[in-house]
C-alpha positions as a Markdown table, in Angstrom:
| # | Residue | x | y | z |
|---|---|---|---|---|
| 1 | Met | -14.3 | -62.3 | 1.7 |
| 2 | Gln | -12.4 | -65.8 | 0.9 |
| 3 | Thr | -10.8 | -66.3 | -2.6 |
| 4 | Arg | -11.0 | -69.9 | -4.0 |
| 5 | Val | -8.2 | -70.8 | -6.4 |
| 6 | Leu | -8.9 | -73.4 | -8.8 |
| 7 | Arg | -6.1 | -75.4 | -10.6 |
| 8 | Arg | -6.1 | -78.3 | -12.6 |
| 9 | Pro | -3.5 | -80.7 | -11.0 |
| 10 | Val | -2.1 | -82.3 | -14.1 |
| 11 | Tyr | -1.7 | -78.9 | -15.7 |
| 12 | Val | 0.0 | -77.5 | -13.0 |
| 13 | Trp | 2.6 | -80.3 | -11.7 |
| 14 | Phe | 3.7 | -81.1 | -15.3 |
| 15 | Pro | 4.6 | -77.6 | -16.3 |
| 16 | Val | 6.1 | -77.2 | -12.7 |
| 17 | Ala | 8.1 | -80.3 | -13.3 |
| 18 | Ala | 9.6 | -78.9 | -16.5 |
| 19 | Ala | 10.4 | -75.6 | -14.9 |
| 20 | Ile | 12.5 | -77.2 | -12.3 |
| 21 | Thr | 14.1 | -79.3 | -14.9 |
| 22 | Ser | 14.8 | -76.3 | -17.0 |
| 23 | Tyr | 16.0 | -74.4 | -14.0 |
| 24 | Val | 18.5 | -77.3 | -13.2 |
| 25 | Cys | 19.8 | -77.2 | -16.8 |
| 26 | Ala | 20.1 | -73.3 | -16.6 |
| 27 | Val | 22.1 | -73.6 | -13.2 |
| 28 | Leu | 24.5 | -75.9 | -14.8 |
| 29 | Ile | 24.8 | -74.0 | -17.9 |
| 30 | Ala | 25.9 | -70.5 | -15.9 |
| 31 | Gly | 27.9 | -72.3 | -13.7 |
| 32 | Pro | 31.8 | -72.7 | -13.9 |
| 33 | Trp | 31.3 | -75.7 | -16.5 |
| 34 | Asp | 30.2 | -73.7 | -19.3 |
| 35 | Glu | 31.9 | -70.3 | -20.9 |
| 36 | Glu | 28.4 | -69.1 | -22.1 |
| 37 | Pro | 26.4 | -67.6 | -19.3 |
| 38 | Ala | 23.8 | -66.2 | -21.8 |
| 39 | Ala | 22.3 | -69.6 | -22.4 |
| 40 | Gly | 21.7 | -70.2 | -18.9 |
| 41 | Phe | 20.0 | -66.9 | -18.7 |
| 42 | Ala | 17.9 | -68.2 | -21.8 |
| 43 | Val | 17.0 | -71.6 | -20.2 |
| 44 | Ala | 15.8 | -69.8 | -16.8 |
| 45 | Gly | 13.4 | -68.0 | -19.1 |
| 46 | Ala | 11.9 | -71.2 | -20.0 |
| 47 | Ser | 11.4 | -72.2 | -16.4 |
| 48 | Ile | 9.5 | -68.7 | -15.9 |
| 49 | Phe | 7.3 | -69.7 | -19.0 |
| 50 | Phe | 6.4 | -72.9 | -17.7 |
| 51 | Trp | 5.4 | -71.6 | -14.2 |
| 52 | Val | 3.4 | -69.1 | -16.0 |
| 53 | Leu | 1.5 | -71.7 | -17.9 |
| 54 | Gly | 1.3 | -74.2 | -15.2 |
| 55 | Trp | 0.9 | -72.6 | -12.0 |
| 56 | Asp | 0.0 | -68.9 | -12.4 |
| 57 | Ser | -2.8 | -69.6 | -14.7 |
| 58 | Ala | -5.9 | -70.1 | -12.8 |
| 59 | Ile | -9.4 | -69.4 | -11.7 |
| 60 | Arg | -9.8 | -67.2 | -8.9 |
| 61 | Ser | -13.5 | -66.6 | -7.2 |
| 62 | Thr | -15.1 | -65.0 | -4.3 |
| 63 | Asp | -18.4 | -64.3 | -3.3 |
| 64 | Asn | -18.4 | -61.0 | -5.9 |
| 65 | His | -16.5 | -61.7 | -8.7 |
| 66 | Val | -14.7 | -64.6 | -10.7 |
| 67 | Ser | -11.2 | -63.9 | -12.3 |
| 68 | Phe | -9.6 | -65.9 | -15.3 |
| 69 | Thr | -5.5 | -65.6 | -15.2 |
| 70 | Asn | -3.9 | -67.0 | -18.3 |
| 71 | Phe | -0.4 | -66.0 | -19.3 |
| 72 | Leu | -0.3 | -63.2 | -16.4 |
| 73 | Val | -3.3 | -61.3 | -17.9 |
| 74 | Thr | -6.3 | -61.4 | -15.7 |
| 75 | Ala | -9.9 | -60.8 | -16.6 |
| 76 | Thr | -12.5 | -60.3 | -13.8 |
| 77 | Val | -16.3 | -59.9 | -14.1 |
| 78 | Ala | -18.9 | -59.7 | -11.2 |
| 79 | Trp | -21.1 | -62.6 | -10.5 |
| 80 | Thr | -24.0 | -60.4 | -11.5 |
| 81 | Asp | -23.0 | -60.1 | -15.0 |
| 82 | Val | -22.5 | -63.9 | -15.4 |
| 83 | Glu | -25.5 | -66.0 | -17.1 |
| 84 | Glu | -23.9 | -69.5 | -16.7 |
| 85 | Val | -21.2 | -71.7 | -15.9 |
| 86 | Asp | -20.6 | -74.0 | -19.2 |
| 87 | Val | -18.4 | -77.1 | -19.3 |
| 88 | His | -19.5 | -78.8 | -22.5 |
| 89 | Asp | -16.5 | -77.3 | -24.5 |
| 90 | Gly | -13.9 | -76.7 | -21.8 |
| 91 | Leu | -15.0 | -74.7 | -18.8 |
| 92 | Thr | -16.4 | -71.2 | -19.6 |
| 93 | Val | -18.3 | -68.7 | -17.9 |
| 94 | Val | -21.0 | -67.2 | -20.4 |
| 95 | Leu | -21.7 | -63.5 | -19.8 |
| 96 | Arg | -25.0 | -61.9 | -20.0 |
| 97 | Asp | -24.1 | -60.4 | -23.5 |
| 98 | Gly | -23.2 | -63.7 | -25.0 |
| 99 | Arg | -19.3 | -63.5 | -24.6 |
| 100 | Lys | -17.3 | -66.1 | -22.9 |
| 101 | Met | -14.6 | -66.2 | -20.6 |
| 102 | Gly | -12.3 | -69.3 | -20.2 |
| 103 | Ser | -8.9 | -70.6 | -18.7 |
| 104 | Val | -5.8 | -72.1 | -20.6 |
| 105 | Ala | -5.5 | -74.9 | -18.0 |
| 106 | Phe | -9.3 | -75.9 | -18.3 |
| 107 | Gly | -9.6 | -75.3 | -22.2 |
| 108 | Ser | -11.4 | -77.7 | -24.5 |
| 109 | Ser | -9.8 | -81.1 | -25.8 |
| 110 | Leu | -10.6 | -83.8 | -27.8 |
| 111 | Leu | -10.2 | -86.3 | -25.0 |
| 112 | Gly | -12.2 | -84.0 | -22.9 |
| 113 | Ser | -15.0 | -84.0 | -25.4 |
| 114 | Phe | -15.3 | -87.8 | -25.3 |
| 115 | Thr | -15.0 | -88.0 | -21.6 |
| 116 | Gly | -17.4 | -85.4 | -20.7 |
| 117 | Tyr | -14.5 | -83.0 | -19.2 |
| 118 | Arg | -14.4 | -85.2 | -16.0 |
| 119 | Thr | -10.9 | -83.4 | -14.9 |
| 120 | His | -13.1 | -80.2 | -14.9 |
| 121 | Gln | -16.0 | -81.0 | -13.1 |
| 122 | Arg | -14.6 | -80.3 | -9.6 |
| 123 | Ala | -14.1 | -76.6 | -10.8 |
| 124 | Phe | -17.3 | -76.7 | -12.9 |
| 125 | His | -19.2 | -77.5 | -9.7 |
| 126 | Leu | -17.6 | -75.1 | -7.6 |
| 127 | Leu | -17.9 | -72.2 | -9.9 |
| 128 | Arg | -21.7 | -73.1 | -10.3 |
| 129 | Glu | -22.2 | -72.9 | -6.4 |
| 130 | Ala | -20.6 | -69.7 | -6.2 |
| 131 | Gln | -22.6 | -68.3 | -9.3 |
| 132 | Leu | -25.7 | -69.5 | -7.8 |
| 133 | Lys | -24.7 | -68.3 | -4.1 |
| 134 | Ala | -24.0 | -64.8 | -5.6 |
| 135 | Ser | -27.2 | -64.6 | -7.7 |
| 136 | Gly | -29.2 | -65.3 | -4.5 |
| 137 | Thr | -27.5 | -62.6 | -2.4 |
| 138 | Gln | -27.4 | -60.0 | -5.0 |
| 139 | Gly | -30.9 | -59.9 | -6.1 |
| 140 | Gly | -30.6 | -61.5 | -9.6 |
| 141 | Asn | -29.4 | -60.5 | -12.8 |
| 142 | Ser | -28.4 | -56.7 | -13.1 |
| 143 | Lys | -29.1 | -54.7 | -16.3 |
| 144 | Gly | -26.6 | -52.7 | -18.7 |
| 145 | Gln | -23.2 | -53.2 | -19.8 |
| 146 | Val | -21.2 | -56.3 | -18.9 |
| 147 | Arg | -17.8 | -54.7 | -17.6 |
| 148 | Arg | -14.6 | -57.0 | -17.6 |
| 149 | His | -11.7 | -55.6 | -15.7 |
| 150 | Trp | -8.5 | -56.5 | -17.1 |
| 151 | Ser | -5.1 | -56.5 | -15.5 |
| 152 | Phe | -1.3 | -57.6 | -15.9 |
| 153 | Glu | -0.1 | -59.7 | -13.0 |
| 154 | Trp | 3.3 | -57.6 | -12.9 |
| 155 | Arg | 4.0 | -58.1 | -9.2 |
| 156 | Arg | 3.9 | -61.9 | -9.6 |
| 157 | Leu | 6.2 | -61.7 | -12.8 |
| 158 | Leu | 8.9 | -59.7 | -11.0 |
| 159 | Cys | 8.8 | -61.9 | -8.1 |
| 160 | Ala | 9.3 | -65.0 | -10.7 |
| 161 | Leu | 12.2 | -62.9 | -12.5 |
| 162 | Ala | 13.7 | -62.4 | -9.1 |
| 163 | Val | 13.5 | -65.9 | -7.9 |
| 164 | Ala | 14.7 | -67.2 | -11.4 |
| 165 | Tyr | 17.5 | -64.7 | -12.2 |
| 166 | Gly | 18.9 | -63.7 | -8.8 |
| 167 | Pro | 20.3 | -66.9 | -7.9 |
| 168 | Leu | 21.7 | -67.4 | -11.5 |
| 169 | Thr | 23.4 | -64.0 | -11.2 |
| 170 | Met | 25.0 | -64.9 | -8.0 |
| 171 | Ile | 26.4 | -68.3 | -9.4 |
| 172 | Leu | 27.8 | -66.3 | -12.5 |
| 173 | Ile | 29.5 | -63.9 | -10.2 |
| 174 | Leu | 30.9 | -66.4 | -8.0 |
| 175 | Ser | 32.3 | -68.6 | -10.6 |
| 176 | Arg | 34.2 | -66.2 | -12.6 |
């Protein structure tokens, strides 16, 4: 089962560039040029925030389910519980019970409402294709309650913390 990850390119690269910039500033602050290493660690926290906002926020789909990750929290629902994929007010998945799921990266915007969400169209078509494929192989709509599974992506957060704060700690130790 292959997982397809959908990210909006501009929404990824701008926050990643901001994360790299803030991390370089954190290294300079935590290094031997400053007497306040705590400020370097705080600025490194901003780089983690930008990474979470831009790179980690994504839509992931498989043959069986679709997941939306927003700020390290992932909501997952089976394709059989999806009524439709919609792109009229941002990219959303409408569930059989009327609830909607969406992504921060593919959210609504004033510019998008005027341009028809052209930046969302590729993701829309891929999700719509996955939904149609799943409804064809899984025998149509199932009955009963729509179940969403919520999870916190703590492993990715721990990796990000280790990548950001590990080198800063070494710089701090070696510069004293």
